[in-house]
N, C-alpha and C positions, 0 to 999 in steps of 0.2 A: 580696354587690353584684358586681352584673358588667353591662359595657361594651352587653352585648348581651342583652336578655330574650326566653325565645321568646313568639311570639304564641299565644293563645288560639285554638284553629280548635274548628270544632265539624262537622257533618256534611258528607261531601263536601269536607272540608279548607277550609270556607270560616269565616273570623271568626266569633266569635260577635256576634250582633247587639249584644247587651249590653253587650261589650268597648268598641266600637266608639264605644255612644249615650256612656256612661258608664266612661270611661276612668281607673284610679282614679290619684290623684295622685304626681306623680314629685317627686323629690327628687335632683338629680347630686351624688354626692360626691367632691369635691379632698382627696388624702390628700398633706400637707405633710408628710414626715418627712426631717429628717436637719440637716446642718449647715449652713446658707446664704451661699453664692459657691464661689467657685470653690478645690476640693481638689488636693495632689500628687497624683504619678504616673495613672493609670488613675480614682481613686479620682472622683467628679463629686458637687458639694453643689447643694444647690435653686438655681435660676436661672431668669429669666425667660426665657431661652431653653428652656431644657428642658419650661418648665413651659405656655408661650404655650399649645401645642394643645391640652394634657389643657383648658386655661382657657375654650377657646373653644369646643371642643368640649360642654362642662358645659351652658353657657348656649343651644346651639341642641337641646336635647332636647327633644321633643316633651311635652307637658303638666306644661311645669316649670311647680313651682309653687314651689322656691326652690333656692339651692347648701348644700351643707354644706362646713368645711372641716374635715379631721380632721388637726389639727396637733402635732407631736410633733417639738420643734424646738429648740435652747438656742441658737439665735442663728446668729450670724454677721455677713457682706455689707448694712452697710446701706443701702448704695444697691441692693442685689439686693432685701434686704426692701420699701424701697418702690417698688421698678420689677414685682415680682409683685403687692401688694396692692394698688399703684396700676391695674392691668390688670384684677382681679379690681372695683375701685370702678366703672369704667367699664363694666364690660357689666353687670353690675347696675343701674345708673344708667339706661343706654339700652336693654336689656328692662325695666325696673319688678321685679326680681324678689329678693324675701330671702334673704341670706346670714345664715348662722348657725357659728359658728366652735366649734368645742369640739378641746381641749386634753385632750391624753393625761398621758404621763408630766411633759411639760414644755412651757411655753409662756412663753417669756424672752427679754429683750432684743430682738433681731430677728424671734423666734417667735411672740413676744406682739403685735408691728410686724404679723404675718401675720394673728395674729387679730383684732385693731384693723379689720380689713379687712372685718372680719363687723357688720352691724346688732346682733346678739346674740354670746354671748360665755358659752360651760358649759362646766364641768371639772368633775374628781375632784375629792370631797375631798381628795386627798393630793396634786395636778399643782402643779405648781412653777411659779406666775405671778407673769410683773413682772420686775423689771433693766432698770427705762429707764435705759440710761446708758450708755458705750460706753468700754474698754477697750482699751489696748493696750499688749503685753509684748513682751519681748526677752530677751537676755543681755547684759552687759557682758564682751567677754573681752580687753581688751586688756593684765591681768594675765597670761593664760595665755599668750599669744603672746609675751610678754618671757620667763616662763620657759622655754617651747622654743628660743627664742633663734631666736624667727620675724621676721625684717625684713616689717614690711607697707607695700607699695608701692600708694599710689594718688593719680591724677591725674585731674584736673577742669578743665573749663572754664564758671568759674560756683562763685562761692563761696561757696554752700548747694547745690548739685550732691551733695552727700557728708554732708547731713545728717545726725544719727544713726547714724551709723555703730560697727555694735557691735566694732568693732578700735581704737576711739578713745574717749578720754574724753568723756563727758555734759559737754555745753556750755550754762548756765542755759537761751541766747537760745535755744538749738535746744529742751531743755526747754519752752519759752514757747508756740514757734510749734508745736508739738505736741498743746498742751492749747487754745489758739487754735483749731487744728482740730478736735480735740472737744468744745469748747464748742459752734462752730458744728454739727454731727454731734447732739449733744446738745438742743439747741435744737429742731431741725426732728422729731426723733422724740419731745417734750415736745406741740408745736403738734398733730403727727399726733393725740395720744393723746387729747390737749384736746379738738382739733374730732370724735372719733369717741365718744370719750365724756360729753362733756358736761356736764351737772349731774350723770351718774351718779356721776362722783367722790367721793369722801365724803371722803380723807384731806386731809394737809394735804401741799402742794408739796414739801416740803422731807423729806417721806418717801417719797410715791409716788415722787417722781423722782430719788431719793439712789443707785438702780443696786441697793435691797434687792430680795426676792422672797420671797416666800409663799404658803403651800398655799394650796389652791383655794378652803379653807372663811375665809379670812383675807379671800383677794381681795372674796369677796362684801361682808364689811363695809368695805372699801375703795372700793369699785364700780369695779374694774380688770373684776371679770365679772356675769353678767348672772344668775347660776345657778349650781347644782350640778345632775351629768345626764349621760348617756352620749346619744349619736349618736342612738341605736333610741328609748328610750324617750321623748325629749324632741320628736323629732318623730311618732310616733304620739302623742305627745298632742298635737300640733298640728295634724297633719292624716287623725290614724284611723290606724286598724291594719292597710288594706289600702293605705297609702302602699308604695312603692316608691323603694327607695335605690339608685341605679342610681352605681356606682364607676367613675370615667376614668379611665382607666389610659393611662399615658404609651406609645405608639408606638414599636417600636425595630425598626428596619429591620434584614439581616441581619448587617453588617456592624457593627452597635451588639451585638446580640446577640452574637456573638464575639467584640467585642475586651471586651467588660465581662464578656463569661463568663469568662475567661480564656483563652478557647481561638487568640483572634486569636494572644497573645503567648506559646501556648504553656503555661499553667498562668501560672505568680509570671511570667514574661520576665524581658528586659533592665531592666524601670522598676519591677524589686522594692524598690532602693534608695528610690524616691521614693515608690511605697504605702508602705513601713513608718512614712516619715514623715509622711504625709499621714494615718495611720492613728494615730501614737503623736498630732497635735495634733489631730484630730477627738477622738481619748479625751479629753483635756484639756479639751478645752471642755463637754465631757457633765460631765465628773467635777466643773466646777466650779459642779454643781447636786449632787453627791451621788448621779449614777446613772450 
């Protein structure tokens, strides 16, 4: 798959008349792979800022029949998940173009949010699907600094400014505030899934929205996805063997290529610590799903 395809030409370098009169159907492919949201160091997760140009170009292809989303994401930021999915739906509705979502290893949590931008969702039998919930994690370090003989000094203006500080004991009121925030985000997630999947949902709310996740096979039974299949086989069955799958890749300028290729900072560079922490955080998110 490529963002540019060679043009069919006949004698004298002129395009074939048949290719002009009856061009093959085209499906734009957008890859949404990785953790969603900001990462530390030079690592960059999926965000609307990084994907907006790709999404816009996908919906501008000539002879466009559909847009396909190739998703491989364990989730991340609910805000960026909503923004990316929202932009895809805006353009799909404006252009009257159907969207198909295809889960690869995992489309869970925010990854499933992205999949719900599709009018139809497909996955492999062993794909991980679901995790419709909200999670927040951290560490309580107050005991550690006491053992080390370290004094914590924290000064704020506003009695809630240091809520959930990891170097202080947890306070029930602060935990309740966090859970209220999570409840609001979870409700937005559930509302979006209900709106997009509608009557296709077959499971009970207490199961579907518990944060649990399932294989692709079970996800079909629950109505979370529409069927099993890969991007090529499903789209060839839908649009014929001559369908062209055009991968729309993110464009990076010279500075971006140098920076993310490591040359900008001379290999690991001075931000190696931030990159290492971000890599560990990213690995832990994937590990939640056994990947």
